[in-house]
Each structure stands twice: as C-alpha cells, then as structure tokens.
C-alpha positions as CSV (number, residue, x, y, z in Angstrom):
1,X,0.0,0.0,0.0
2,X,1.3,3.5,-0.8
3,X,2.5,5.7,2.0
4,X,-0.2,8.2,1.2
5,X,-3.1,8.6,-1.2
6,X,-2.4,9.5,-4.8
7,X,-4.6,12.5,-5.5
8,X,-5.9,12.5,-9.1
9,X,-7.7,15.4,-10.6
10,X,-10.2,14.7,-13.4
11,X,-11.5,17.5,-15.6
12,X,-13.0,18.2,-19.0
13,X,-15.8,19.9,-20.8
14,X,-19.5,19.3,-20.3
15,X,-20.6,16.1,-22.0
16,X,-17.2,14.6,-22.0
17,X,-18.4,11.6,-19.9
18,X,-16.4,12.2,-16.7
19,X,-19.1,10.6,-14.6
20,X,-18.7,7.1,-16.2
21,X,-15.0,7.3,-15.8
22,X,-15.3,8.1,-12.1
23,X,-17.7,5.2,-11.6
24,X,-15.2,2.9,-13.3
25,X,-12.3,4.0,-11.1
26,X,-14.4,3.5,-8.0
27,X,-15.7,0.1,-9.0
28,X,-12.5,-1.3,-10.5
29,X,-9.8,0.4,-8.4
30,X,-11.6,1.3,-5.1
31,X,-11.0,5.0,-5.6
32,X,-12.6,7.5,-3.2
33,X,-14.5,10.1,-5.3
34,X,-14.9,13.8,-4.6
35,X,-17.2,15.5,-7.1
36,X,-16.8,19.3,-6.6
37,X,-20.3,20.1,-7.9
38,X,-21.8,17.8,-5.2
39,X,-19.5,19.4,-2.5
40,X,-20.6,22.9,-3.6
41,X,-24.3,21.9,-3.5
42,X,-23.9,20.5,0.0
43,X,-22.2,23.7,1.2
44,X,-25.1,25.8,0.0
45,X,-27.7,24.0,2.1
46,X,-29.2,25.8,5.0
47,X,-26.8,26.1,7.9
48,X,-23.7,25.2,5.8
49,X,-20.8,27.5,5.1
50,X,-22.0,29.2,1.9
51,X,-25.6,29.6,2.8
52,X,-25.6,32.8,4.8
53,X,-23.2,34.7,2.5
54,X,-25.4,33.8,-0.5
55,X,-28.5,34.9,1.2
56,X,-26.8,38.2,2.0
57,X,-25.8,38.5,-1.7
58,X,-29.2,37.6,-3.3
59,X,-31.8,38.3,-0.6
60,X,-34.7,36.3,0.8
61,X,-36.5,36.4,-2.5
62,X,-34.1,33.6,-3.6
63,X,-35.3,31.2,-0.9
64,X,-37.7,28.3,-1.3
65,X,-40.5,27.8,1.2
66,X,-38.4,25.4,3.3
67,X,-35.7,28.1,3.6
68,X,-33.3,26.4,1.3
69,X,-31.7,28.4,-1.6
70,X,-33.5,28.5,-4.9
71,X,-30.5,27.4,-6.8
72,X,-32.4,27.4,-10.1
73,X,-33.4,31.0,-9.7
74,X,-29.9,32.0,-8.6
75,X,-28.5,30.3,-11.7
76,X,-30.9,32.2,-13.9
77,X,-29.9,35.5,-12.2
78,X,-26.1,35.0,-12.7
79,X,-26.5,33.7,-16.3
80,X,-26.4,37.2,-17.9
81,X,-24.7,39.0,-15.0
82,X,-20.9,38.4,-15.0
83,X,-20.4,40.6,-12.0
84,X,-23.0,38.8,-9.9
85,X,-21.5,35.4,-11.0
86,X,-18.1,36.5,-9.9
87,X,-19.4,37.4,-6.4
88,X,-21.1,34.0,-6.2
89,X,-18.0,32.2,-7.3
90,X,-15.9,34.1,-4.7
91,X,-18.2,32.7,-2.0
92,X,-18.5,29.1,-3.2
93,X,-15.2,28.1,-4.8
94,X,-12.8,28.8,-1.9
95,X,-15.2,27.0,0.4
96,X,-15.4,24.0,-1.9
97,X,-11.6,23.8,-2.2
98,X,-11.2,23.9,1.6
99,X,-13.8,21.1,1.9
100,X,-12.0,19.0,-0.7
101,X,-8.8,19.4,1.4
102,X,-10.7,18.2,4.5
103,X,-12.2,15.3,2.6
104,X,-8.8,14.2,1.4
105,X,-7.4,14.3,5.0
106,X,-10.4,12.3,6.3
107,X,-10.0,9.6,3.7
108,X,-6.2,9.4,3.7
109,X,-6.4,5.6,4.1
110,X,-7.4,5.2,0.4
111,X,-4.7,4.6,-2.1
112,X,-6.4,6.6,-4.8
113,X,-8.6,9.7,-4.4
114,X,-10.2,11.2,-7.5
115,X,-11.3,14.8,-7.5
116,X,-13.5,15.9,-10.3
117,X,-14.5,19.4,-11.5
118,X,-14.8,21.3,-14.8
119,X,-12.8,24.1,-13.2
120,X,-9.9,22.3,-11.6
121,X,-7.4,24.2,-13.7
122,X,-9.1,27.6,-13.2
123,X,-9.2,27.1,-9.4
124,X,-5.6,25.8,-9.3
125,X,-6.2,22.3,-8.0
126,X,-2.7,21.5,-9.1
127,X,-1.9,22.7,-5.5
128,X,-3.8,19.7,-4.3
129,X,-3.6,17.0,-7.0
130,X,-0.6,14.9,-7.9
131,X,-1.8,14.8,-11.5
132,X,-4.7,16.2,-13.4
133,X,-6.2,14.2,-16.3
134,X,-8.2,15.7,-19.2
135,X,-11.2,13.7,-20.3
136,X,-11.6,14.5,-24.0
137,X,-14.6,13.9,-26.3
138,X,-15.2,15.5,-29.6
139,X,-17.5,18.5,-29.7
140,X,-20.0,16.5,-31.9
141,X,-20.1,13.7,-29.3
142,X,-20.4,16.1,-26.4
143,X,-23.3,17.9,-28.1
144,X,-25.1,14.6,-28.8
145,X,-24.7,13.5,-25.1
146,X,-25.9,16.8,-23.7
147,X,-29.0,16.6,-25.9
148,X,-29.8,12.9,-25.2
149,X,-28.8,12.7,-21.5
150,X,-29.8,16.2,-20.3
151,X,-32.2,17.4,-22.9
152,X,-30.2,20.6,-23.5
153,X,-31.1,22.8,-26.5
154,X,-28.5,23.7,-29.2
155,X,-28.6,27.3,-27.9
156,X,-27.8,26.3,-24.3
157,X,-25.0,24.0,-25.5
158,X,-23.6,26.7,-27.7
159,X,-23.4,29.0,-24.7
160,X,-21.8,26.4,-22.5
161,X,-19.2,25.6,-25.1
162,X,-18.5,29.3,-25.6
163,X,-17.7,29.9,-21.9
164,X,-15.6,26.7,-21.4
165,X,-11.9,26.3,-21.7
166,X,-10.7,25.2,-25.2
167,X,-9.4,21.7,-25.9
168,X,-5.8,23.0,-26.6
169,X,-5.7,24.7,-23.2
170,X,-6.9,21.5,-21.4
171,X,-4.3,19.4,-23.2
172,X,-1.5,21.9,-22.5
173,X,-2.2,22.2,-18.8
174,X,-3.0,18.6,-17.8
175,X,-0.7,15.6,-17.4
176,X,-2.7,13.1,-19.5
177,X,-5.5,13.1,-22.0
178,X,-8.1,10.3,-21.9
179,X,-10.1,10.0,-25.2
180,X,-13.7,9.3,-24.2
181,X,-15.3,9.9,-27.6
182,X,-16.3,6.3,-28.1
183,X,-19.6,4.9,-27.0
184,X,-17.7,1.6,-26.3
185,X,-16.7,2.0,-22.7
186,X,-14.0,-0.6,-23.0
187,X,-12.0,1.7,-25.3
188,X,-11.9,4.3,-22.5
189,X,-11.3,1.8,-19.7
190,X,-8.3,0.4,-21.6
191,X,-6.6,3.8,-21.5
192,X,-7.4,4.2,-17.8
193,X,-6.0,0.8,-17.0
194,X,-2.8,1.4,-18.8
195,X,-2.3,4.8,-17.2
196,X,-3.0,3.6,-13.7
197,X,-0.9,0.5,-14.2
198,X,2.0,2.8,-15.1
199,X,1.4,4.6,-11.8
200,X,1.4,1.4,-9.7
201,X,-2.4,0.8,-9.4
202,X,-4.1,-2.5,-10.3
203,X,-7.8,-3.6,-10.3
204,X,-9.1,-4.7,-6.9
205,X,-10.8,-7.9,-8.1
C-alpha cells in the first residue's frame, strides 16, 4: 500500500463523460471520489458555510418555502450578469476547495482519491492534486450526449461551449488526456487501465 493517497484530478468539458470514468475507477480500483459540484451543492444548504453569504448577496426572494436556496433561480440570475456570477464564485469556490482538502485528509487511508470538477485548472487544484487528467470527447459527441442525456437545446449547448476552456488549453495544462469519444466504454477503460498500471495501481478484483 502506498505511504499516502495518490490525488488524481479529473477535468474536461460538459458532455465529455467524466461521470462514467469516475464510476469505473471507483468500482474497479476502489477509488474514493470527490465531485466538486456535489460538494458545492452541500455547502449551499441551510446552515452550511456558503448559505448565509449567498442569502446576503441575493436576498430572501431567492429562498424556497423550506428556507433552502432556490439554486435554479440563482443560476438564472447570474447567467447574464458576470459581476454577480463573480461574487457568487468568490463565495463558493474557496469553500469547496477547503472542503476538498478536508475530505482528502479524512480519507487518507485510500490509495487513490479522485477529485472531479470542470474548473480544476481555473481554481488551481494542481496545488492539491498529484496529477490532473483531461477527459476529452469531440464536440460533436459532447453535443449529442448533452442533448440525449440532459435534454439541452442547441442554444444552451452553444453558450456552455462558448464559456468553457478550449481543448488545446486543457491538453497543454494537464498531465494526461483520456479520449472518451467512443460509446464503447472498453475503449476508454483500456486507456485508464494502462495509465493507472504505469502509476502502480491495479484492479481490486
């Protein structure tokens, strides 16, 4: 067993298929998963670290009947307001990063810990991760997945793609690219197996 956990960051654009890669590493290699979107959502619940600052920023009109944040309404508010989005980001992202650090410390007995977020590079998770891998899928494939899996319109997808980091930047700033364009999961799993084997990790079964 390794002296400490290997911290692997996983990033990529919307529709790249990061979730199925995370499931594979958990099921096949026993990895502990930290999904930053889930961490952020938990921190915005009533009584958690981000709740009060967000209420102060948006006001009580952005609360649901049970007192929880109306995150859908907040998302709509920041969509066309970069200044407001920046203020929200300044509340949530540092809190998420701190919580990720705590999660890593609490699960230090794991050999492999995988941290996933679209903004790992923007939020400088290289300070935390031993390596960051880029999950690539062609724009055509990503668009098809976002339509079929999430029901997104072409207009929404266009806007998402416009605001996300470009492929060349992902490749330049990460340690490894995994091509997840194929619908045949074995093609992707083979790449993951080879990469993890090179780093001393083997399937648990």
